[in-house]
C-alpha positions as CSV (number, residue, x, y, z in Angstrom):
1,M,58.2,38.6,-31.4
2,Q,57.4,37.9,-27.7
3,Y,56.3,39.7,-25.3
4,T,55.7,39.6,-21.2
5,L,52.0,40.2,-19.2
6,R,53.3,40.7,-16.1
7,A,51.2,40.4,-12.5
8,T,52.5,43.8,-11.4
9,T,51.2,45.3,-14.5
10,V,47.7,43.8,-14.4
11,Y,47.3,44.5,-10.7
12,H,47.7,48.0,-11.0
13,H,45.7,48.2,-14.1
14,A,42.9,46.9,-11.9
15,R,43.3,48.8,-9.0
16,F,43.9,52.7,-10.8
17,L,40.7,51.4,-12.9
18,L,38.6,50.9,-10.0
19,Q,40.2,54.0,-7.6
20,D,39.2,56.1,-10.2
21,A,35.9,54.9,-11.1
22,L,34.6,54.6,-8.1
23,G,36.2,57.6,-6.5
24,L,38.1,55.5,-3.8
25,T,39.9,58.2,-1.5
26,D,42.4,57.7,1.4
27,F,40.7,57.0,4.6
28,S,43.6,57.7,7.0
29,P,47.8,57.2,6.4
30,A,47.1,53.8,7.8
31,C,44.5,53.0,5.2
32,P,45.2,54.3,2.0
33,A,42.8,53.7,-1.0
34,P,45.3,51.5,-2.5
35,T,45.8,49.5,0.9
36,L,41.9,48.9,1.1
37,L,41.4,47.8,-2.7
38,A,44.6,45.5,-1.3
39,V,42.9,43.9,1.1
40,V,39.5,44.0,-1.5
41,F,41.6,41.6,-4.3
42,A,42.6,39.2,-1.8
43,A,39.1,39.1,-0.1
44,T,38.0,38.1,-3.8
45,A,40.3,36.1,-4.7
46,R,40.1,34.0,-1.5
47,L,36.8,34.1,-1.2
48,T,36.3,35.4,2.0
49,S,35.5,38.3,4.2
50,L,37.9,41.9,4.3
51,F,38.1,40.8,8.0
52,A,39.8,37.5,7.2
53,A,42.1,38.7,4.4
54,G,43.2,41.5,6.2
55,L,44.1,39.2,9.0
56,R,46.7,37.2,6.9
57,L,48.1,40.4,5.4
58,L,51.4,42.1,7.6
59,G,51.0,45.3,6.3
60,A,46.9,45.6,6.2
61,P,45.1,47.9,8.9
62,S,42.8,46.2,11.6
63,A,39.0,44.7,10.5
64,E,37.7,48.3,12.2
65,T,40.1,50.6,10.6
66,L,38.9,48.4,7.5
67,R,35.7,48.8,8.1
68,K,35.3,52.4,8.2
69,A,37.9,52.9,5.4
70,L,35.2,51.2,3.0
71,L,32.3,52.9,4.4
72,A,33.7,56.4,4.3
73,S,34.7,56.0,0.8
74,L,31.7,54.4,-0.5
75,P,28.1,56.7,-1.8
76,A,25.1,56.9,-1.4
77,L,23.3,54.1,-3.7
78,G,22.6,56.0,-6.3
79,E,25.7,57.7,-7.0
80,L,27.5,54.4,-6.1
81,E,25.3,52.8,-8.9
82,A,26.5,55.3,-11.5
83,R,30.0,54.9,-10.4
84,C,30.1,50.8,-10.6
85,N,28.3,51.3,-14.3
86,D,31.3,53.9,-15.5
87,A,34.1,51.0,-14.2
88,L,31.8,48.4,-15.8
89,E,32.1,50.8,-19.5
90,A,35.7,51.4,-19.1
91,H,36.8,48.2,-21.3
92,L,34.0,48.6,-23.6
93,P,35.6,47.9,-27.4
94,R,34.7,51.3,-29.4
95,R,33.9,48.7,-31.7
96,L,30.7,48.2,-29.7
97,R,29.5,51.8,-30.7
98,R,29.5,51.1,-34.2
99,R,26.7,49.3,-34.6
100,K,23.7,48.2,-32.7
101,Q,24.3,44.9,-30.8
102,R,22.3,41.9,-29.4
103,L,21.7,42.3,-25.7
104,A,20.9,39.4,-23.0
105,L,19.2,41.2,-19.7
106,D,18.8,38.8,-17.0
107,L,18.6,39.3,-12.9
108,T,20.8,37.5,-10.5
109,L,19.5,36.8,-6.6
110,V,22.5,36.6,-4.3
111,P,21.0,34.9,-1.3
112,Y,20.6,36.8,2.1
113,H,20.5,35.9,5.8
114,G,19.5,38.8,8.0
115,R,17.7,41.8,8.5
116,Y,17.3,44.9,6.3
117,D,19.5,48.1,6.9
118,R,16.9,51.1,6.0
119,A,13.9,49.9,4.3
120,P,12.1,46.9,3.6
121,D,12.5,47.1,0.0
122,E,16.4,46.5,-0.2
123,V,15.5,42.7,0.3
124,V,13.9,40.5,-2.3
125,R,11.8,37.5,-1.7
126,G,12.1,35.0,-4.3
127,Q,12.0,30.8,-4.3
128,A,14.4,29.0,-1.6
129,K,17.8,28.8,-2.5
130,S,21.0,28.4,0.3
131,G,18.6,28.0,3.0
132,T,17.1,31.2,2.7
133,T,14.1,33.2,0.8
134,H,15.7,36.3,1.0
135,F,18.1,38.4,-1.9
136,H,19.9,41.1,-2.5
137,A,18.6,41.3,-6.2
138,Y,20.5,43.0,-9.0
139,A,20.2,42.8,-12.9
140,T,22.9,43.2,-15.7
141,V,22.8,43.9,-19.9
142,Y,25.4,42.0,-21.2
143,L,26.3,40.8,-25.2
144,I,29.2,38.9,-26.8
145,F,31.5,40.7,-29.3
146,R,33.7,38.5,-31.5
147,G,33.7,35.6,-28.6
148,Q,34.0,38.0,-25.7
149,R,31.3,38.4,-23.1
150,F,31.2,41.5,-21.6
151,T,28.6,43.3,-18.6
152,V,27.7,46.5,-20.0
153,A,25.6,47.6,-17.2
154,L,24.4,46.9,-13.4
155,T,21.5,47.9,-11.5
156,V,20.1,47.2,-8.3
157,V,16.5,46.0,-8.2
158,H,14.5,46.5,-4.9
159,A,11.1,44.4,-4.2
160,G,8.0,45.7,-6.2
161,D,10.4,47.5,-8.9
162,P,8.2,47.0,-12.2
163,L,10.4,44.8,-14.4
164,K,9.6,47.6,-17.5
165,E,11.0,49.6,-15.0
166,V,14.3,47.7,-14.5
167,I,14.9,46.8,-18.1
168,R,14.2,50.9,-18.7
169,R,16.8,51.9,-16.5
170,L,19.8,48.8,-17.7
171,L,19.1,50.2,-21.4
172,R,19.7,53.9,-20.5
173,R,22.9,52.9,-18.8
174,A,23.8,51.0,-21.9
175,A,23.0,54.2,-24.1
176,A,24.9,56.0,-22.3
177,A,28.0,54.1,-23.0
178,G,27.1,54.0,-26.6
179,V,25.6,50.5,-26.8
180,R,22.6,50.1,-28.9
181,P,20.1,47.1,-28.5
182,A,19.3,45.1,-32.1
183,L,17.5,42.6,-30.4
184,L,16.6,41.9,-26.5
185,L,17.0,38.4,-25.7
186,L,15.2,38.4,-22.1
187,D,14.8,35.2,-19.6
188,R,11.5,33.6,-18.8
189,E,10.9,36.1,-15.9
190,F,10.2,38.6,-18.0
191,Y,7.1,37.1,-19.8
192,S,4.4,39.8,-18.9
193,V,2.2,41.7,-20.6
194,D,3.7,45.0,-18.5
195,V,7.2,44.3,-20.0
196,I,6.0,43.5,-23.3
197,R,3.7,46.1,-24.3
198,Y,6.7,48.3,-23.3
199,L,8.9,47.2,-25.5
200,Q,6.5,47.3,-28.1
201,A,5.6,50.7,-27.7
202,A,9.5,51.7,-27.3
203,R,9.8,49.7,-30.5
204,Y,13.2,47.3,-29.2
205,P,12.9,43.9,-30.9
206,F,12.8,40.6,-28.6
207,L,13.2,37.3,-28.5
208,M,12.3,34.9,-24.6
209,P,10.7,31.9,-23.7
210,L,6.8,31.8,-24.4
211,V,5.4,30.7,-20.8
212,C,3.1,27.8,-21.2
213,R,-0.2,28.1,-19.5
214,G,-3.7,26.4,-19.5
215,R,-5.2,23.0,-19.3
216,K,-3.3,20.6,-20.1
217,A,-4.2,17.5,-22.6
218,D,-5.3,14.8,-20.4
219,H,-8.0,17.3,-19.2
220,P,-11.7,16.8,-20.5
221,K,-12.3,19.5,-22.8
222,G,-8.3,19.7,-24.2
223,P,-5.3,21.6,-24.0
224,S,-6.0,25.4,-23.7
225,G,-3.9,28.8,-23.7
226,S,-0.7,29.0,-24.2
227,R,-0.1,25.2,-23.5
228,V,-1.7,24.0,-26.9
229,Y,2.3,24.9,-28.2
230,C,3.5,21.8,-25.7
231,Y,1.5,19.1,-28.2
232,W,2.7,20.3,-31.4
233,K,4.5,17.2,-33.3
234,R,5.7,19.9,-36.1
235,S,7.8,22.7,-35.7
236,G,5.4,26.2,-36.6
237,W,4.4,29.5,-36.8
238,D,1.9,31.4,-34.9
239,R,0.8,34.4,-33.1
240,Y,-0.5,34.5,-29.3
241,T,-2.2,37.5,-27.1
242,L,-1.7,37.1,-23.5
243,R,-4.0,38.8,-21.0
244,A,-3.5,40.7,-17.7
245,A,-5.3,40.3,-14.6
246,D,-6.7,44.0,-15.0
247,G,-7.9,43.2,-18.6
248,R,-4.7,44.4,-20.8
249,S,-3.4,42.4,-23.4
250,A,-0.4,42.1,-25.6
251,T,0.3,39.8,-28.9
252,V,3.4,38.7,-29.8
253,S,4.9,36.3,-32.8
254,V,5.3,32.5,-31.6
255,G,7.7,30.0,-33.0
256,V,7.8,26.5,-32.1
257,H,10.9,24.3,-32.9
258,V,9.7,20.8,-32.5
259,R,13.2,17.9,-32.4
260,N,14.4,15.0,-30.9
261,R,16.4,15.3,-27.6
262,R,18.6,11.8,-29.5
263,G,19.3,10.8,-25.6
264,R,20.7,13.8,-24.3
265,R,20.7,13.6,-20.3
266,G,19.3,10.4,-20.5
267,K,15.9,11.8,-22.1
268,Q,14.6,10.3,-25.5
269,G,11.5,11.8,-27.6
270,R,10.6,14.8,-28.9
271,E,11.3,18.3,-27.5
272,R,9.4,21.5,-28.1
273,L,11.2,24.8,-27.4
274,I,8.7,27.2,-27.5
275,Y,9.7,31.2,-28.4
276,G,7.5,35.0,-28.2
277,Y,9.0,37.2,-30.4
278,W,8.7,40.8,-32.0
279,G,9.9,43.3,-34.1
280,F,11.9,40.8,-36.6
281,R,11.4,38.0,-39.1
282,P,13.4,35.0,-38.4
283,S,14.6,32.8,-41.1
284,S,13.4,29.4,-39.3
285,V,12.3,28.4,-35.9
286,S,16.1,26.8,-35.7
287,W,17.6,30.5,-36.1
288,L,15.4,30.9,-32.8
289,S,16.8,28.6,-30.9
290,Q,19.9,29.2,-32.0
291,T,20.0,32.7,-31.0
292,Y,18.4,32.1,-28.2
293,R,21.4,30.4,-26.7
294,Q,23.6,33.4,-26.8
295,R,21.4,34.5,-24.1
296,F,23.1,31.4,-21.6
297,G,26.4,33.3,-21.9
298,I,25.0,36.0,-19.3
299,E,24.7,32.4,-17.0
300,S,28.5,32.1,-17.0
301,S,29.2,35.7,-16.2
302,Y,26.8,34.9,-13.0
303,R,28.9,31.7,-12.3
304,Q,31.9,33.7,-12.8
305,L,30.8,36.5,-10.3
306,R,30.3,33.8,-7.4
307,E,33.6,33.3,-8.2
308,A,34.6,36.6,-7.4
309,K,32.5,38.2,-4.8
310,A,33.9,38.9,-1.2
311,K,32.0,37.6,1.6
312,T,30.5,40.2,3.7
313,C,27.8,40.0,6.6
314,S,27.3,43.8,6.5
315,R,24.0,45.1,5.9
316,K,24.6,48.1,4.2
317,P,23.3,48.1,0.4
318,E,26.1,50.0,-0.7
319,V,28.4,47.7,0.6
320,R,27.3,44.6,-0.9
321,L,26.6,46.0,-4.3
322,F,30.2,47.1,-3.8
323,L,31.5,43.4,-3.7
324,V,29.3,42.8,-6.5
325,A,30.4,45.4,-8.7
326,V,34.4,44.8,-8.1
327,A,34.0,40.8,-9.3
328,L,32.1,42.2,-12.3
329,V,34.8,44.9,-13.1
330,L,37.4,42.3,-12.6
331,R,35.9,40.3,-15.0
332,N,35.5,42.7,-17.8
333,V,39.1,43.7,-17.3
334,W,39.8,39.7,-18.0
335,V,37.7,39.7,-20.8
336,W,39.5,42.9,-22.1
337,L,43.0,41.7,-21.4
338,H,42.3,38.4,-23.8
339,Y,40.6,40.8,-26.2
340,A,43.3,43.1,-26.4
341,V,46.5,41.6,-25.0
342,L,46.5,38.1,-24.8
343,S,44.7,37.2,-28.5
344,T,46.9,36.5,-31.6
345,P,46.6,38.8,-34.6
346,R,45.7,37.3,-37.3
347,R,44.2,37.8,-40.8
348,G,40.3,37.8,-40.5
349,G,40.3,38.3,-36.9
350,R,42.3,37.9,-33.6
351,Q,42.8,33.9,-32.2
352,L,41.6,34.4,-28.8
353,N,43.7,31.9,-26.1
354,E,41.7,31.9,-22.9
355,E,44.3,28.8,-21.6
356,R,46.8,31.6,-21.3
357,L,45.1,33.4,-18.5
358,R,42.0,31.7,-16.5
359,F,39.8,33.8,-14.3
360,K,40.9,32.3,-11.6
361,A,44.4,32.5,-12.4
362,M,43.8,36.3,-12.4
363,L,42.2,36.5,-9.5
364,L,45.0,34.5,-7.5
365,L,47.3,36.7,-9.5
366,L,45.9,39.7,-8.0
367,L,46.4,38.3,-4.8
368,H,50.1,37.4,-4.9
369,E,50.6,40.9,-5.9
370,A,48.7,42.0,-2.8
371,E,50.5,39.9,-0.6
372,R,54.1,40.9,-2.1
373,W,52.9,44.3,-1.9
374,L,51.9,44.1,1.9
375,G,53.3,41.0,3.5
376,V,51.8,38.1,4.6
377,T,51.6,36.6,7.7
378,D,50.6,33.3,8.8
379,D,50.8,33.9,12.7
380,I,47.9,33.9,15.0
381,V,47.7,36.0,18.3
382,M,46.2,34.4,21.3
383,E,46.6,35.2,25.4
384,R,48.1,31.6,26.1
385,S,51.6,30.3,25.3
386,V,52.1,27.6,23.3
387,A,54.8,26.1,25.6
388,E,52.8,26.1,28.6
389,A,49.6,24.4,26.5
390,F,52.2,21.7,25.3
391,D,53.7,21.2,29.0
392,S,50.5,21.0,30.7
393,D,49.4,18.3,28.4
């Protein structure tokens, strides 16, 4: 027996989820909440601003009305972050709450060209990217469940926020959603004494790359510090103590996986993957590298975030968080559809069929539904007559 998933069903499901979780209310008879979300979906699919998306929708209100409606619908930043996390939690399978899960944590930086809105800490400085060194920063928790990749929690990162506080906020939000960590997979950005001491005190097992620091091999005194692991000829185990500038220290176990590159990416020779971990006993060094590869899925979620984030020139951090959250929530909806609706039931587990609905195809589906509801126009309003212009030429 076969069934049909219609575009209208997906559209209304995503709209009701965002409207209910974010608490969006009607701004005026000309711009109720469903109309605002229709324009947001169109901007998300076309990777443009709400103003540009509204110009192509016949029944969309004016750009000024859209701007006022969006600002009136969004609460303060802290409350908006809590509502965004409620929307992310809506489609987490119940099975995730039965046992502890492996969680990946990471930071994403959204390039920003402009001045802060209210406080300087709204903008984070970083390495140059997309022609700027200023960013709005967000941190997320991510997990893989039976081949499905869900974003569990989201938080805003301000300039000067300690990374251990960022981790604490994310894990508390994940715990509120019923997701408990069995193992944390962290990026090298979290490699610091403060983060390691916090994770050890909180009894959270973790795995992260070990940052190599110290003298190199060509130094007269030879290599030092954690850089000695870069010259190991065989895989092995060790313990390493890193120290902060204030004298505090933290000790982690070290696993070094030495393998041949076999001509990957035009490189040959030995490759050394160096990991620091705590709170568990791995079976082998190859297990460390295979397990850590699961963290790379969070990079895919950020790539899809960029494929679904509408543009804006607003300075308001609430508006920028809203657009990031919409992209992540839509991605969670897409993952849930593949898990609960588009998968094929079979003995031993569901068979995923990603070819049935790609993420970009779902965004186009939302765009077409918004255009069908509000109508489409390609007309351009101007002050000059086309006939007179042609006659004058």
